[in-house]
Every structure is written in C-alpha cells, then in structure tokens.
N, C-alpha and C positions, 0 to 999 in steps of 0.2 A: 441844128444839132438835134432838136426834138424829132424832126422828120426822120433823120437817119437812125436814131435810137429806136424809134417806133417800127422802122422797117425790120430791125433785128427781132423785135418782139413778135411780129407777125410770123416770122420764120419758125418760131417755136410753138405754133399752134395755139397761141393765147393772144387775145386781143388786148389793146392797151388797158381797158377797164379791168380785165382779169389780172393782168400783171400788177396794176395798182392795188387791187384787193389782196393779192398774195403778199405783196410787200408790206401792206398794212398789218395783216394778220401776223406776219413774222416779227414785226417791230412793236406791236402794241402790247401793253401789259394785260394781265388777266382780267382786269376790270373793264377794259376797252375793246376786247375782241368780241364785239357784238355787231349785228347788222346795222343797228341804229347809229352806232359810233362810226362805222365804216361809211355809211351814207353821209354823215355830217363831215367826216374827213375829206371825202371825195367831192363834197358839194353836189351830191346827186340825190335823186329821190329814193325812197325806200324800195319802191317797186323795181326800179332799175337795178339797184344793188341786189335785190332778191333774185332777179333773173341771172345776174352775174354769178351769185353764189350757187344757184342751182346748177349752172353749167360747170363751175369749178368742182362741185361735189360729184357730178356725173363723170367728170374727167379724173376723179380720184385725188384731187389736189387739196381739198379742205374737208373738214368734218363739222357737223353742227350737233351740239349736245345741249340738253336742258341745263341751264345755269344752276349751280349748287347754291348760289347766293340768292337768286330770285327765280323761282320756278316758272315765272311767266316769260322769261327771256331765254335767249339762246346764246351759247358761247361757241365761238369759232375756233378751230384748230387747224394746224397744218398736218398733212399726212407726209409720210416719207417721199411720196411722189411730188408733193408740193415743195418740200425741202430740196429735193434734187433739181426741180425746175428753177428754184431760186439760186442754186449754185451755178446755174448757167444763164442767169439774168443778164440780158443785153446791156443793162445800165451799168453793170460792173466794168465793162470795157470802157465806158465813158469815164468812170471813176479812176480807172487805171491810167487813162490818157491824161486826165487832170493831174494825178499824182506824179506823173513822169515829168511834168513841167517844172519851171523855176519856182521853188518854194515861196519866195518873196512875192512873186506875181500871183501865185495861188492864194496866198493869204489876202492879198488885195482884192482878188476876184471874189473870194468867199465873203468878205466884208461888204463889197458892192452888192452881191446877190442877196445878202441878208437885208440890206436896206431896201432893195427893190421888193423883196418879199413882204416886209413890214408895210410898205406903201400900198401894195396890192391888197393885202389883208385889210388894212384900214379903209381903203376905198370901197371894197366890196362888203364891208361889215362882217368879215369872217373872224375866225379864231385861228390861233397859231398852232395848236396841238403840239406842245412841247413835250419834253421828257420829264419824268417824275423829279429827278434831282435838281431841276431848275424851277420847281414849283414852290409857291409860297406855303403850301401845306406839307412839304417834304421835311422830315426831320432825319438827319444823318445819324447813323448808329454811333453811340458813344458821345453824343452831344450833351447838352446840359441836363436832359432828362435821363441820360445813361441808358436809353432804350436799346435793346438788341433784338433783331436787326434794325434796319431803317424802318421808318414809320410814316404813314400818311395820316395827318391829323384830320383831314376832311372825312375820310372813310373810316378812320380809326382801325386801320389795318396795318399789319407788319408787311414790309417790303423787302424782298431779297435784293441782292446786288444787281441781278439781271433786271428785276422790276424797276429799280432806280434809274436805269438807262433806257427804259422802254417808253414808247409814246403813250400818253394818258389822255383820255377824253375829258377828264376833270382838271387838267393842268391849268394853273393860273400863274403867269409870270410873277416873279418877286418884285 
C-alpha cells in the first residue's frame, strides 16, 4: 500500500519527504509549525528537513517567517499553492478507499493500527505527536475554570477550536 501511494506522490512532482512536510504544516498548530518540530515529527535530521523546506519554498508551497513568539525561530506556513497540492494529496485516495469499506472492519483496522503504532513508538523511543484536545495540558472552553476559548496550561495560551484539533509538538497524552 505504501509503495502504491508513494507512486502517486511522485506523479505530483513532490517526493515523499516533501509530502510529509506539507501534511505536517497543514495539520500542526501554530506552536508546532517549526523546522525543529517537523524534524522531530519525521524522525529526521534538521539538515534534511532544512533541504526539504528550501525545495518546498522554491516550489512556492511553504513560507518561512520569523516567529512572533520567539524571534530566534521560524514559523512555517502553507501558501495557496501548497493548499492546492494537498487538495490533490494521493493519500486522500487511500483514505477514500478505506472509508468505502465495511465500517465494522474499518473500526477494527483502526484499532489494530493504533496498537501497532504505539508498539513501534515505544520500541523506537519516539513520541506520539497527538492533537491538543487529547493532551493533559488541554482545558476545554467552559470547563471548571470557565475559560473562553480553549486553553493550553503548559504554554498558558488560548486555543481556537482549530488549534484544539491540530498536531502539537508539546502534546502529552492524558
């Protein structure tokens, strides 16, 4: 399956690392759209990620801007070209194929794959990189503190609804 999906990736003039970088930038929250977080997410070196980002920037898919929170770091963003590329992401066909199957079998497959993923992460000493709303630092809007909107207690930052569903480099499972 991986080989066939990657074949579709190559047809779009992006290599697998570039696709993964685009997917990450699209799904990461504003605190996590950095080259360092991308390198950690991909399990790659910062040098390799830097080369990937240079190419994506040259192709017009991503932007790099000085971070408003930390002037020493860079924040990544998607351009309209990058967003259009992701709307034709070959992995979407795989997702559609999976969704078209028997829902009971899909649920079983998802649970099996989650278990396999957890095993691989533990074996390799990696991190899961979950979404904000599944983190121990996440506080839902209207909770006991009555904060509006959602809130990250670790960073002491307000979180939008979109942020709450985004990948976070600081995520720690509950």
